[in-house]
N, CA, C and O atoms as CSV, one atom per row, in Angstrom:
chain,resi,resn,atom,element,x,y,z
A,1,UNK,N,N,-24.498,-10.199,-10.968
A,1,UNK,CA,C,-23.427,-9.559,-9.843
A,1,UNK,C,C,-22.189,-10.032,-10.154
A,1,UNK,O,O,-21.967,-11.197,-10.484
A,2,UNK,N,N,-21.252,-9.038,-10.046
A,2,UNK,CA,C,-19.650,-8.895,-10.291
A,2,UNK,C,C,-18.897,-8.570,-9.004
A,2,UNK,O,O,-19.234,-7.601,-8.325
A,3,UNK,N,N,-17.817,-9.417,-8.635
A,3,UNK,CA,C,-17.123,-9.045,-7.532
A,3,UNK,C,C,-15.905,-9.044,-8.176
A,3,UNK,O,O,-15.649,-9.868,-9.054
A,4,UNK,N,N,-14.812,-7.845,-7.672
A,4,UNK,CA,C,-13.482,-7.834,-8.354
A,4,UNK,C,C,-12.795,-7.850,-7.063
A,4,UNK,O,O,-12.986,-7.088,-6.116
A,5,UNK,N,N,-11.983,-8.803,-7.153
A,5,UNK,CA,C,-11.037,-9.324,-5.752
A,5,UNK,C,C,-9.639,-8.391,-6.213
A,5,UNK,O,O,-9.124,-8.349,-7.330
A,6,UNK,N,N,-9.278,-7.771,-5.145
A,6,UNK,CA,C,-7.905,-6.770,-5.210
A,6,UNK,C,C,-7.060,-7.165,-4.158
A,6,UNK,O,O,-7.432,-7.118,-2.986
A,7,UNK,N,N,-5.789,-7.607,-4.553
A,7,UNK,CA,C,-4.835,-7.577,-3.324
A,7,UNK,C,C,-4.516,-6.474,-2.754
A,7,UNK,O,O,-4.343,-5.402,-3.335
A,8,UNK,N,N,-4.389,-6.752,-1.166
A,8,UNK,CA,C,-4.236,-5.580,-0.279
A,8,UNK,C,C,-2.999,-5.705,0.369
A,8,UNK,O,O,-2.931,-6.912,0.599
A,9,UNK,N,N,-1.883,-5.127,0.843
A,9,UNK,CA,C,-0.537,-5.597,1.335
A,9,UNK,C,C,-0.936,-5.350,2.846
A,9,UNK,O,O,-1.602,-4.427,3.315
A,10,UNK,N,N,-0.360,-6.405,3.463
A,10,UNK,CA,C,-0.399,-6.660,4.843
A,10,UNK,C,C,0.586,-5.767,5.747
A,10,UNK,O,O,0.220,-5.108,6.720
A,11,UNK,N,N,1.810,-5.853,5.292
A,11,UNK,CA,C,2.875,-5.194,6.150
A,11,UNK,C,C,3.660,-4.501,4.745
A,11,UNK,O,O,4.230,-5.116,3.844
A,12,UNK,N,N,3.470,-2.945,4.904
A,12,UNK,CA,C,4.100,-2.358,3.794
A,12,UNK,C,C,5.517,-2.239,3.843
A,12,UNK,O,O,6.088,-2.070,2.766
A,13,UNK,N,N,6.159,-2.291,4.833
A,13,UNK,CA,C,7.664,-2.632,5.345
A,13,UNK,C,C,7.940,-3.702,5.086
A,13,UNK,O,O,9.157,-3.730,4.901
A,14,UNK,N,N,7.374,-4.954,4.915
A,14,UNK,CA,C,7.487,-6.458,4.424
A,14,UNK,C,C,8.031,-6.576,3.251
A,14,UNK,O,O,8.220,-5.594,2.534
A,15,UNK,N,N,8.441,-8.136,2.808
A,15,UNK,CA,C,8.710,-8.250,1.371
A,15,UNK,C,C,7.559,-8.026,0.451
A,15,UNK,O,O,6.518,-8.617,0.736
A,16,UNK,N,N,7.578,-7.266,-0.606
A,16,UNK,CA,C,6.640,-6.912,-1.224
A,16,UNK,C,C,6.561,-8.186,-2.293
A,16,UNK,O,O,5.497,-8.369,-2.884
A,17,UNK,N,N,7.431,-8.861,-2.481
A,17,UNK,CA,C,7.065,-9.908,-3.593
A,17,UNK,C,C,6.621,-11.645,-2.575
A,17,UNK,O,O,6.410,-12.777,-3.009
A,18,UNK,N,N,6.629,-11.350,-1.808
A,18,UNK,CA,C,6.185,-12.386,-0.795
A,18,UNK,C,C,4.536,-12.315,-1.045
A,18,UNK,O,O,3.877,-11.281,-0.930
A,19,UNK,N,N,4.057,-13.493,-1.376
A,19,UNK,CA,C,2.639,-13.790,-1.712
A,19,UNK,C,C,1.769,-13.901,-0.277
A,19,UNK,O,O,0.558,-13.685,-0.249
A,20,UNK,N,N,2.462,-14.225,0.773
A,20,UNK,CA,C,2.047,-14.439,2.218
A,20,UNK,C,C,1.673,-12.813,2.922
A,20,UNK,O,O,1.004,-12.530,3.916
A,21,UNK,N,N,2.247,-12.128,2.163
A,21,UNK,CA,C,2.284,-10.670,3.044
A,21,UNK,C,C,1.004,-9.538,2.081
A,21,UNK,O,O,0.935,-8.310,2.124
A,22,UNK,N,N,0.154,-10.492,1.301
A,22,UNK,CA,C,-0.908,-9.925,0.683
A,22,UNK,C,C,-2.198,-10.577,1.443
A,22,UNK,O,O,-2.152,-11.594,2.134
A,23,UNK,N,N,-3.417,-9.750,1.163
A,23,UNK,CA,C,-4.715,-10.452,1.372
A,23,UNK,C,C,-5.838,-9.669,0.473
A,23,UNK,O,O,-5.994,-8.479,0.202
A,24,UNK,N,N,-6.521,-10.814,0.146
A,24,UNK,CA,C,-7.365,-10.481,-0.861
A,24,UNK,C,C,-8.919,-9.790,-0.250
A,24,UNK,O,O,-9.528,-10.309,0.685
A,25,UNK,N,N,-9.343,-8.676,-0.899
A,25,UNK,CA,C,-10.244,-8.375,-0.463
A,25,UNK,C,C,-11.424,-8.070,-1.858
A,25,UNK,O,O,-11.110,-7.636,-2.967
A,26,UNK,N,N,-12.670,-8.408,-1.436
A,26,UNK,CA,C,-13.771,-8.543,-2.629
A,26,UNK,C,C,-14.375,-7.099,-2.542
A,26,UNK,O,O,-14.888,-6.685,-1.503
A,27,UNK,N,N,-14.290,-6.371,-3.661
A,27,UNK,CA,C,-15.159,-5.263,-3.866
A,27,UNK,C,C,-16.696,-5.815,-4.840
A,27,UNK,O,O,-16.650,-6.259,-5.987
A,28,UNK,N,N,-17.570,-5.687,-4.267
A,28,UNK,CA,C,-18.806,-5.938,-5.000
A,28,UNK,C,C,-19.905,-4.834,-5.035
A,28,UNK,O,O,-19.953,-3.882,-4.255
A,29,UNK,N,N,-20.678,-5.060,-5.927
A,29,UNK,CA,C,-21.604,-3.948,-6.234
A,29,UNK,C,C,-23.058,-3.883,-5.216
A,29,UNK,O,O,-23.337,-4.887,-4.561
A,30,UNK,N,N,-23.687,-3.006,-5.160
A,30,UNK,CA,C,-24.781,-2.977,-4.220
A,30,UNK,C,C,-25.890,-4.017,-4.192
A,30,UNK,O,O,-26.574,-4.236,-3.192
A,31,UNK,N,N,-26.036,-4.712,-5.484
A,31,UNK,CA,C,-26.781,-5.858,-5.243
A,31,UNK,C,C,-26.363,-7.089,-4.689
A,31,UNK,O,O,-27.199,-7.878,-4.249
A,32,UNK,N,N,-25.190,-7.325,-4.667
A,32,UNK,CA,C,-24.205,-8.228,-4.244
A,32,UNK,C,C,-24.440,-8.281,-2.659
A,32,UNK,O,O,-24.851,-9.262,-2.039
A,33,UNK,N,N,-24.033,-6.802,-2.028
A,33,UNK,CA,C,-23.909,-6.546,-0.549
A,33,UNK,C,C,-25.459,-6.510,-0.115
A,33,UNK,O,O,-25.565,-6.329,1.098
A,34,UNK,N,N,-26.669,-6.634,-0.777
A,34,UNK,CA,C,-27.928,-6.679,-0.300
A,34,UNK,C,C,-28.277,-8.102,-0.152
A,34,UNK,O,O,-29.049,-8.469,0.734
A,35,UNK,N,N,-27.610,-9.100,-1.178
A,35,UNK,CA,C,-27.631,-10.443,-1.218
A,35,UNK,C,C,-26.993,-10.938,-0.054
A,35,UNK,O,O,-27.568,-11.795,0.618
A,36,UNK,N,N,-25.456,-10.348,0.393
A,36,UNK,CA,C,-24.931,-10.979,1.435
A,36,UNK,C,C,-25.488,-10.755,2.717
A,36,UNK,O,O,-25.533,-11.674,3.535
A,37,UNK,N,N,-25.902,-9.659,2.962
A,37,UNK,CA,C,-26.969,-8.916,4.236
A,37,UNK,C,C,-27.870,-10.120,4.373
A,37,UNK,O,O,-27.738,-10.793,5.396
A,38,UNK,N,N,-28.825,-10.502,3.419
A,38,UNK,CA,C,-30.053,-11.347,3.488
A,38,UNK,C,C,-29.567,-12.699,4.049
A,38,UNK,O,O,-30.109,-13.287,4.984
A,39,UNK,N,N,-28.234,-13.220,3.215
A,39,UNK,CA,C,-27.785,-14.381,3.811
A,39,UNK,C,C,-26.878,-14.537,4.938
A,39,UNK,O,O,-26.589,-15.625,5.435
A,40,UNK,N,N,-26.435,-13.391,5.326
A,40,UNK,CA,C,-26.019,-13.389,6.737
A,40,UNK,C,C,-27.110,-13.409,8.034
A,40,UNK,O,O,-26.963,-13.910,9.149
A,41,UNK,N,N,-28.092,-12.780,7.546
A,41,UNK,CA,C,-29.219,-12.672,8.778
A,41,UNK,C,C,-29.746,-14.064,8.858
A,41,UNK,O,O,-29.954,-14.538,9.974
A,42,UNK,N,N,-30.051,-14.972,7.472
A,42,UNK,CA,C,-30.457,-16.193,7.522
A,42,UNK,C,C,-29.494,-16.997,8.450
A,42,UNK,O,O,-29.902,-17.512,9.491
A,43,UNK,N,N,-28.286,-17.077,8.061
A,43,UNK,CA,C,-27.116,-17.744,8.708
A,43,UNK,C,C,-27.366,-17.722,10.314
A,43,UNK,O,O,-27.506,-18.694,11.056
A,44,UNK,N,N,-27.380,-16.427,10.619
A,44,UNK,CA,C,-26.997,-16.035,12.011
A,44,UNK,C,C,-28.128,-16.647,12.657
A,44,UNK,O,O,-27.810,-17.366,13.604
A,45,UNK,N,N,-29.607,-16.547,12.362
A,45,UNK,CA,C,-30.655,-17.336,12.737
A,45,UNK,C,C,-30.610,-18.560,12.927
A,45,UNK,O,O,-31.109,-19.049,13.940
A,46,UNK,N,N,-29.841,-19.497,11.743
A,46,UNK,CA,C,-30.133,-20.818,11.781
A,46,UNK,C,C,-28.887,-21.078,13.026
A,46,UNK,O,O,-29.283,-21.719,14.000
A,47,UNK,N,N,-27.685,-20.701,13.042
A,47,UNK,CA,C,-26.814,-20.875,13.690
A,47,UNK,C,C,-27.203,-20.893,15.110
A,47,UNK,O,O,-27.150,-21.932,15.768
A,48,UNK,N,N,-27.598,-19.755,15.604
A,48,UNK,CA,C,-28.285,-19.897,16.817
A,48,UNK,C,C,-28.877,-20.730,17.416
A,48,UNK,O,O,-28.570,-21.164,18.526
A,49,UNK,N,N,-30.133,-21.168,16.508
A,49,UNK,CA,C,-30.932,-22.383,17.265
A,49,UNK,C,C,-30.406,-23.828,16.781
A,49,UNK,O,O,-30.942,-24.898,17.069
A,50,UNK,N,N,-29.073,-23.625,15.865
A,50,UNK,CA,C,-28.909,-25.004,15.463
A,50,UNK,C,C,-27.872,-25.670,16.764
A,50,UNK,O,O,-27.906,-25.404,17.965
A,51,UNK,N,N,-27.014,-26.572,16.051
A,51,UNK,CA,C,-26.316,-27.467,16.877
A,51,UNK,C,C,-25.453,-27.027,17.900
A,51,UNK,O,O,-24.843,-25.972,17.726
A,52,UNK,N,N,-25.309,-27.669,18.938
A,52,UNK,CA,C,-24.908,-27.233,20.123
A,52,UNK,C,C,-23.491,-27.007,20.269
A,52,UNK,O,O,-22.985,-26.208,21.057
A,53,UNK,N,N,-22.810,-27.846,19.366
A,53,UNK,CA,C,-21.209,-27.813,18.841
A,53,UNK,C,C,-21.054,-26.591,17.834
A,53,UNK,O,O,-19.866,-26.387,17.586
A,54,UNK,N,N,-21.780,-25.865,17.294
A,54,UNK,CA,C,-21.394,-24.802,16.256
A,54,UNK,C,C,-20.844,-23.688,17.066
A,54,UNK,O,O,-21.427,-22.971,17.879
A,55,UNK,N,N,-19.622,-23.684,16.688
A,55,UNK,CA,C,-19.137,-22.405,17.612
A,55,UNK,C,C,-18.708,-21.084,16.658
A,55,UNK,O,O,-18.770,-19.939,17.105
A,56,UNK,N,N,-18.298,-21.364,15.387
A,56,UNK,CA,C,-17.960,-20.627,14.418
A,56,UNK,C,C,-19.061,-19.935,14.028
A,56,UNK,O,O,-20.114,-20.557,13.882
A,57,UNK,N,N,-18.999,-18.219,13.741
A,57,UNK,CA,C,-19.981,-17.694,12.941
A,57,UNK,C,C,-21.510,-17.183,14.094
A,57,UNK,O,O,-22.661,-16.786,13.913
A,58,UNK,N,N,-20.639,-17.496,15.240
A,58,UNK,CA,C,-21.902,-17.200,16.306
A,58,UNK,C,C,-21.695,-16.371,17.619
A,58,UNK,O,O,-20.920,-16.736,18.503
A,59,UNK,N,N,-22.318,-15.422,17.670
A,59,UNK,CA,C,-22.038,-14.368,18.335
A,59,UNK,C,C,-21.637,-14.858,19.872
A,59,UNK,O,O,-22.411,-15.667,20.384
A,60,UNK,N,N,-20.439,-14.411,20.679
A,60,UNK,CA,C,-20.177,-14.922,21.751
A,60,UNK,C,C,-19.308,-16.468,22.078
A,60,UNK,O,O,-19.201,-17.085,23.137
A,61,UNK,N,N,-18.802,-16.752,20.798
A,61,UNK,CA,C,-18.581,-18.165,20.660
A,61,UNK,C,C,-17.238,-18.110,19.847
A,61,UNK,O,O,-16.991,-17.177,19.083
A,62,UNK,N,N,-16.451,-19.083,20.042
A,62,UNK,CA,C,-15.110,-19.061,19.659
A,62,UNK,C,C,-14.455,-20.206,19.284
A,62,UNK,O,O,-14.996,-21.190,19.788
A,63,UNK,N,N,-13.513,-20.470,18.604
A,63,UNK,CA,C,-12.674,-21.585,18.547
A,63,UNK,C,C,-12.277,-22.247,19.828
A,63,UNK,O,O,-12.178,-23.473,19.870
A,64,UNK,N,N,-12.086,-21.636,20.684
A,64,UNK,CA,C,-11.359,-21.550,22.119
A,64,UNK,C,C,-12.431,-22.812,22.746
A,64,UNK,O,O,-12.187,-23.894,23.280
A,65,UNK,N,N,-13.556,-22.194,22.443
A,65,UNK,CA,C,-14.678,-23.152,23.022
A,65,UNK,C,C,-14.638,-24.536,22.610
A,65,UNK,O,O,-14.784,-25.473,23.394
A,66,UNK,N,N,-14.433,-24.656,21.329
A,66,UNK,CA,C,-14.468,-25.993,20.693
A,66,UNK,C,C,-13.203,-26.703,21.231
A,66,UNK,O,O,-13.268,-27.927,21.114
A,67,UNK,N,N,-12.228,-26.296,21.713
A,67,UNK,CA,C,-11.085,-26.798,22.110
A,67,UNK,C,C,-11.272,-27.355,23.334
A,67,UNK,O,O,-10.761,-28.441,23.608
A,68,UNK,N,N,-12.073,-26.628,24.258
A,68,UNK,CA,C,-12.430,-27.141,25.437
A,68,UNK,C,C,-13.373,-28.708,25.296
A,68,UNK,O,O,-13.185,-29.694,26.009
A,69,UNK,N,N,-14.322,-28.597,24.262
A,69,UNK,CA,C,-15.069,-29.711,24.024
A,69,UNK,C,C,-14.059,-30.739,23.866
A,69,UNK,O,O,-14.124,-31.757,24.554
A,70,UNK,N,N,-13.261,-30.589,23.140
A,70,UNK,CA,C,-12.155,-31.659,22.506
A,70,UNK,C,C,-11.497,-31.905,23.452
A,70,UNK,O,O,-11.406,-33.131,23.518
A,71,UNK,N,N,-10.804,-31.290,24.498
A,71,UNK,CA,C,-10.268,-31.897,25.759
A,71,UNK,C,C,-11.064,-32.614,26.403
A,71,UNK,O,O,-10.624,-33.641,26.920
A,72,UNK,N,N,-12.503,-32.253,26.550
A,72,UNK,CA,C,-13.178,-32.900,27.669
A,72,UNK,C,C,-13.615,-34.388,27.343
A,72,UNK,O,O,-14.258,-35.109,28.106
A,73,UNK,N,N,-13.163,-34.722,26.093
A,73,UNK,CA,C,-13.473,-36.134,25.817
A,73,UNK,C,C,-12.633,-37.059,26.140
A,73,UNK,O,O,-12.894,-38.239,25.908
């Protein structure tokens, strides 16, 4: 499995020498994409039935919810 990481410019009108103006994207082959889909399906299932304080990678949840939990203590 091989992944090629390529820089992508965020703001073409911005400073092209600034490292913060780039984000990395991973270009992968079909085998890797199939494996990622399988892992994603397993991760979503376990996150749905997992810890009640799991807010990330869960549909309908966000870090805003976790902030509310922290503030309630």
